[in-house]
C-alpha positions in Angstrom: 5.7 -7.8 -20.0 3.4 -10.8 -20.0 2.9 -12.3 -16.4 5.0 -15.8 -15.9 2.4 -17.5 -13.8 4.8 -20.6 -13.9 7.1 -18.9 -11.5 4.4 -17.5 -9.2 1.8 -20.3 -9.3 1.8 -21.3 -5.6 2.0 -17.6 -4.4 -0.9 -16.9 -6.6 -2.9 -19.7 -5.5 -2.3 -18.4 -1.9 -3.8 -15.0 -3.1 -7.1 -16.7 -3.4 -7.3 -16.9 0.3 -7.4 -13.2 1.0 -10.6 -12.1 2.4 -11.9 -10.0 -0.5 -11.5 -12.6 -3.0 -14.0 -14.7 -0.9 -16.7 -12.4 0.1 -16.3 -9.9 -3.2 -14.8 -11.8 -6.0 -16.3 -15.2 -5.6 -19.7 -14.0 -4.0 -20.2 -11.8 -7.2 -18.9 -14.6 -9.6 -21.4 -16.9 -8.1 -24.2 -14.6 -8.2 -23.6 -14.2 -12.1 -23.2 -17.8 -12.6 -26.8 -18.7 -11.0 -28.0 -22.1 -10.9 -25.2 -24.5 -12.2 -27.2 -27.7 -11.7 -26.5 -30.1 -14.8 -24.8 -27.5 -16.7 -21.8 -28.3 -19.0 -19.5 -25.6 -18.3 -15.9 -24.2 -19.5 -13.7 -22.4 -17.1 -11.3 -20.2 -19.0 -8.1 -18.8 -17.4 -8.8 -21.5 -14.6 -5.4 -21.2 -13.0 -5.1 -23.9 -10.5 -8.7 -24.9 -10.5 -10.2 -22.7 -7.7 -13.3 -21.9 -9.5 -13.4 -25.2 -11.8 -13.6 -27.3 -8.4 -16.5 -24.9 -6.8 -18.6 -25.0 -9.9 -18.6 -28.8 -9.8 -19.3 -28.8 -6.2 -22.4 -26.7 -6.9 -23.9 -29.2 -9.3 -22.5 -28.9 -12.7 -22.7 -32.0 -14.8 -19.3 -31.6 -16.4 -16.7 -28.9 -16.0 -13.4 -28.4 -18.1 -10.6 -26.1 -17.4 -8.3 -24.4 -19.5 -5.3 -22.3 -18.7 -2.1 -21.0 -20.6 0.2 -21.9 -17.5 1.5 -25.2 -17.3 2.4 -24.6 -13.7 -1.1 -23.7 -12.8 -2.5 -26.5 -14.7 -0.1 -28.8 -12.9 -1.6 -27.6 -9.5 -5.1 -28.3 -10.7 -4.5 -31.7 -11.9 -2.7 -32.4 -8.4 -5.9 -31.1 -6.8 -8.0 -33.4 -8.9 -5.8 -36.6 -8.3 -6.0 -35.7 -4.5 -10.0 -35.6 -4.5 -11.1 -36.7 -7.9 -14.2 -34.8 -9.1 -14.0 -35.9 -12.8 -12.7 -32.4 -13.8 -10.6 -32.2 -17.0 -7.9 -29.5 -17.3 -6.1 -28.5 -20.8 -3.0 -26.3 -21.1 -3.9 -24.0 -24.0 -3.9 -20.3 -25.3 -7.5 -19.3 -25.3 -6.6 -17.5 -28.3 -6.2 -20.8 -30.2 -8.6 -23.0 -28.3 -10.6 -25.3 -30.3 -12.3 -28.0 -28.0 -14.8 -29.0 -30.6 -17.6 -28.9 -28.0 -20.3 -26.4 -26.9 -21.0 -25.6 -23.5 -24.2 -24.2 -21.5 -21.8 -21.6 -19.6 -18.5 -20.2 -20.0 -16.8 -18.5 -17.3 -13.5 -17.0 -16.5 -11.9 -15.1 -13.3 -9.7 -12.5 -15.3 -9.4 -13.3 -18.8 -10.4 -10.4 -21.1 -7.9 -8.1 -19.4 -5.1 -10.0 -20.8 -6.1 -8.9 -24.3 -3.6 -6.0 -25.3 -5.4 -4.9 -28.5 -9.1 -5.0 -29.6 -8.1 -7.4 -32.1 -6.9 -9.9 -29.3 -10.0 -9.1 -27.4 -12.0 -10.0 -30.4 -10.2 -13.2 -31.2 -11.0 -14.2 -27.4 -14.7 -13.3 -27.8 -14.9 -15.4 -31.1 -13.5 -18.4 -29.2 -15.9 -17.8 -26.6 -19.1 -17.5 -29.0 -17.7 -20.7 -30.8 -17.9 -22.7 -27.6 -21.2 -21.6 -26.5 -24.7 -23.5 -27.2 -27.4 -21.1 -28.7 -28.8 -19.3 -25.8 -25.5 -20.3 -23.7 -24.0 -17.7 -21.4 -20.5 -15.8 -20.9 -19.8 -14.8 -17.3 -16.6 -13.0 -15.9 -14.9 -11.1 -13.3 -12.6 -8.7 -15.1 -10.4 -5.5 -14.4 -12.8 -2.7 -14.2 -12.1 -0.4 -17.2 -13.6 2.6 -15.4 -11.4 2.5 -12.5 -9.4 5.4 -11.6 -8.2 5.0 -8.1 -4.7 5.4 -6.8 -2.7 2.2 -5.9 -2.8 2.8 -2.2 -6.4 2.6 -2.0 -6.7 -1.2 -2.1 -3.7 -2.0 0.0 -5.8 -2.8 3.1 -7.3 -5.7 1.3 -3.8 -7.1 0.4 -3.4 -5.8 -3.1 -2.6 -2.8 -5.2 -3.8 -1.8 -8.6 -1.8 0.8 -10.8 -2.5 1.6 -14.2 0.4 2.9 -16.4 -2.1 5.2 -18.1 -5.7 4.8 -19.5 -4.7 4.7 -23.1 -5.7 1.5 -25.0 -3.3 -1.4 -24.2 -1.6 0.4 -21.3 -0.3 -1.9 -18.6 -2.2 -2.7 -15.4 0.1 -3.9 -12.5 -1.6 -5.9 -9.8 0.6 -6.6 -6.7 -0.6 -9.2 -4.2 0.9 -9.0 -0.7 1.8 -11.8 1.3 1.9 -11.7 5.5 5.6 -11.2 5.4 5.1 -8.1 3.1 6.6 -9.7 0.0 4.5 -9.6 -3.0 3.9 -11.0 -6.3 3.1 -9.0 -9.5 0.6 -9.7 -12.2 0.3 -7.5 -15.4 -3.2 -6.9 -17.2 -3.9 -4.4 -19.8 -6.6 -1.5 -20.2 -9.3 -1.7 -22.8 -12.2 0.8 -22.6 -15.7 -0.5 -21.7 -16.8 0.3 -25.5 -13.9 -1.8 -26.8 -15.1 -4.8 -24.8 -18.5 -4.1 -26.0 -17.9 -4.0 -29.5 -15.6 -7.0 -29.5 -18.2 -9.3 -28.0 -21.0 -7.8 -30.1 -18.9 -8.5 -33.2 -18.3 -12.1 -32.3 -22.0 -12.7 -31.9 -22.8 -12.1 -28.2 -25.5 -9.8 -26.9 -27.4 -8.8 -23.9 -24.1 -7.3 -22.5 -24.4 -6.3 -19.0 -21.9 -4.9 -16.5 -22.1 -5.7 -12.8 -20.8 -4.0 -9.9 -19.2 -6.2 -7.4 -21.1 -6.8 -4.1 -20.1 -8.1 -0.6 -21.5 -11.1 0.7 -23.5 -11.1 4.0 -20.8 -13.3 5.7 -18.2 -10.7 4.7 -20.1 -8.0 6.2 -20.8 -9.9 9.6 -17.1 -10.9 9.7 -15.3 -7.7 8.9 -18.1 -4.8 9.2 -19.6 -2.7 6.6 -16.9 0.1 6.9 -14.1 -2.4 5.9 -15.6 -3.0 2.6 -16.1 0.8 1.8 -13.1 1.4 -0.4 -13.6 -1.5 -2.8 -17.2 -1.0 -3.1 -16.6 2.7 -3.7 -13.9 2.3 -6.2 -14.7 -1.2 -8.0 -11.3 -2.2 -9.1 -12.8 -5.5 -10.6 -16.3 -5.8 -12.3 -18.7 -8.4 -13.4 -19.7 -9.0 -16.9 -22.3 -11.0 -18.6 -23.6 -11.8 -22.3 -25.4 -14.5 -24.3 -24.9 -16.4 -27.5 -28.0 -15.7 -29.6 -30.5 -18.5 -30.3 -30.4 -19.6 -33.9 
């Protein structure tokens, strides 16, 4: 069953404050993004604009955010109204997206893992390729298709990940826990690494690379190396980058 982000928008926003999201997810994301100065950037599956705002703070010329959840987009627009950065947000399904504009960089924090089939993944990839300038890059943090850990392994970080199976299209359930032990659940879908690579290549994207997540120096200093050993060993999430070929 697809996740209703309208019902959990504020709780999911709060989950972004968990240490691993800053010191692992965000750190890896911005290492992949590189120098953002003066770039036109499209942030897909932008949620409440967490990365959209940070991309602008890091020097991007223009940033547009897109998300399917009107509850998430409402939070993003509220943040923009409170501190205006010139960001624009659209509530649209990425599968149907056509902004009639090309970007230097397209990024996504958890988008491809919502594709249930290879056809949906290909359609996402086509939309990405169609919105990139020749030579433009796509970078993402995604559920790791190679993850084989049990749910409890990630609990010390405030979340769990549980695969129904490792068949194509099988559900993956993430649970994010609050300080009072309550939690919200988010559903992703499993597609193999080779399925991702094929979809991206068919869409016209090349130089496909997978990137293990890393911990920031600040995260090691604050929490110590041992604290991060499980997430680094099991890699529940993974980075991915590719390029649209120059014509």
